[in-house]
C-alpha distance (Angstrom), angle and dihedral (degrees) to the residues before:
residue distance angle dihedral
M1 . . .
K2 3.79 . .
K3 3.82 91.3 .
T4 3.84 90.7 58.7
V5 3.78 91.3 51.5
L6 3.80 90.5 51.8
Q7 3.77 91.3 49.0
E8 3.81 92.2 50.0
A9 3.80 90.1 46.9
L10 3.80 89.2 53.2
I11 3.80 91.5 47.0
Y12 3.78 92.1 52.2
E13 3.81 91.0 44.3
I14 3.81 89.9 57.0
L15 3.79 93.0 43.4
S16 3.80 92.6 49.3
V17 3.82 89.2 57.1
V18 3.82 91.0 48.2
E19 3.81 88.9 50.4
E20 3.82 89.2 59.7
I21 3.84 95.1 58.6
P22 3.79 104.1 109.0
E23 3.78 125.0 -130.7
G24 3.82 110.8 -86.4
K25 3.82 94.0 28.5
A26 3.80 134.3 94.5
A27 3.80 133.4 -155.0
T28 3.79 132.2 -166.6
Y29 3.79 129.3 -120.4
G30 3.81 89.1 -117.0
Q31 3.77 92.3 50.7
I32 3.79 91.3 54.4
A33 3.80 91.4 46.4
K34 3.82 89.4 52.8
L35 3.81 92.2 48.6
I36 3.83 90.6 57.6
G37 3.82 92.2 46.1
R38 3.80 96.7 -104.3
D39 3.80 101.6 109.5
K40 3.81 95.4 171.6
N41 3.82 97.1 47.2
A42 3.81 104.9 84.4
R43 3.83 90.4 127.5
L44 3.79 90.4 53.7
V45 3.81 88.6 54.6
G46 3.81 89.0 52.1
K47 3.77 91.5 49.7
V48 3.81 92.0 51.0
L49 3.78 92.0 48.4
G50 3.78 89.7 51.4
M51 3.80 89.1 64.2
A52 3.81 98.4 33.5
Q53 3.80 93.3 113.3
Y54 3.82 88.2 73.2
Y55 3.82 90.0 60.7
G56 3.78 102.6 45.4
D57 3.77 140.7 -77.2
Y58 3.82 112.0 -42.0
P59 3.81 130.7 163.7
C60 3.80 94.5 -113.0
H61 3.79 90.1 151.5
R62 3.81 87.1 76.3
V63 3.82 92.1 67.2
V64 3.82 120.4 88.4
N65 3.79 136.6 163.5
H66 3.82 123.6 -85.9
A67 3.81 91.9 -86.0
G68 3.81 93.5 48.3
R69 3.79 93.6 -104.3
L70 3.78 117.7 157.8
V71 3.79 123.0 -126.0
P72 3.81 107.4 -81.5
G73 3.79 111.9 -114.7
W74 3.83 95.8 14.3
R75 3.83 101.1 108.7
E76 3.78 93.4 170.9
Q77 3.83 91.5 64.9
R78 3.82 93.3 71.7
F79 3.80 91.9 46.8
L80 3.83 92.6 50.3
L81 3.82 92.4 48.2
Q82 3.80 93.4 46.3
K83 3.79 89.4 50.5
E84 3.81 87.9 57.2
G85 3.81 92.7 49.1
V86 3.81 98.0 -107.9
P87 3.84 109.4 162.1
F88 3.83 120.5 -125.7
K89 3.80 131.0 -149.4
D90 3.81 91.6 -158.8
E91 3.80 140.4 -25.3
G92 3.79 96.0 -61.6
H93 3.85 105.8 27.0
V94 3.79 133.1 69.3
D95 3.79 116.4 -143.3
L96 3.78 100.1 -109.9
K97 3.79 91.7 -176.6
K98 3.80 88.3 66.3
C99 3.79 102.7 34.1
R100 3.82 110.4 25.6
W101 3.77 112.4 137.5
E102 3.78 110.9 -130.6
G103 3.81 95.6 -152.2
């Protein structure tokens, strides 16, 4: 039972950081992992964001990989980011130099 509580605490810790990313900005999985003190757990962040809809409404579309690449197969992500004014380098990458959140 305790293990589940720790996992949920970690999930909400990750989601609370994602919730802080302002409109028009983007963060990376690694950046979020570092902010919660788990520098090497970028993939864990991605896994949590993949099931975030079960925990509430979070701006997961503002999270990209270290190169600014969008989530493969999630077409809506680009639309949501464009709507917020996030600049793109090309079809599949946000311009992190211009829009990185410095949380």
